[in-house]
N, C-alpha and C positions, 0 to 999 in steps of 0.2 A: 583553256588553252593557257598554254605558260608564255608567259608575256614580259617576265622580266629576268634577268643574269645576275646571277652573283660570283664571286670568286673565294673559294677558301682553301685554305692551306694547313696540310695536314702533316704531322709525323710520319717518315715514310713504315713504321711497323702499323700506325694505326689505319694509314691509306691500305695497307696490303691487306688488314683485316676486314674493311669494307667491302674492298674488291671481292675478297673469299666469299664473305655475307652474302654480297650481293649474288655473286654466281649460286650459292646454294638457294636463295629465295626465287633465283630466275630473273633480276630485277636489273637495271642499270646503277651504277654508285649515286647518280640523282636521284632516281625514285627511290631509294633504299634512303636519302639524306631528307627528302622531302616528305617521306613518310613518318622518320622521324621526329622532324620538327614539327608536324602535324599534329602527331600524339602527345608529343612534350607539351605543347604551347595553347593550341587550339583544341584539343578535347578539351585538355583541364579546365581551357575559359568556360566551354560550353557545358561541364559540370559545376562550374562555380556559377554559373548563371540559373542553371534549375536549381539548385540550393535557396539562391537569394530569391527564385519566384516561388519556393514552395515556404521558407520563411516569412515571406509578404503574405501569402494566402492564411499563413497563420495566425499572422497577427491581426489581418481584416477579420478573420474569424473569433479571434480572441476579443477583438473590438467590439465585436456584435453581441458576444456572451455577456461583456459586461455593460453595453448601451452605450460606449463611447465612439465617436466617432471624428477624427481628425480631418474631415473633408475641408479644405482652404484653411485651415489651422497654421497662424504664423508660430514661428518658434517662442515669441515674445506671449501670446496667447495661452501656446502650452504650459508654459513656465505659469503664467498667472491662473492658469485651469488647477495644474500641480498644487499650489500655494493652497487653494480653497478646496480640495480634497481632503 
């Protein structure tokens, strides 16, 4: 459910294009703009989150391979461990 309203000012040429595009896609200009915002900002954020999750999974797998686990380690402890390896 939509609950927040905003006002956006467009140059007439850009607005006319949005109206044309919305009509082509059988959407309102508002739906078209919301879709563009979602694709531009929110879908990219989800992709970045998935990349981070994959990286962390790979990091844990790598740690398992070398037998080193950072559970509960502080930065200071990590630095000390690195000095002694």
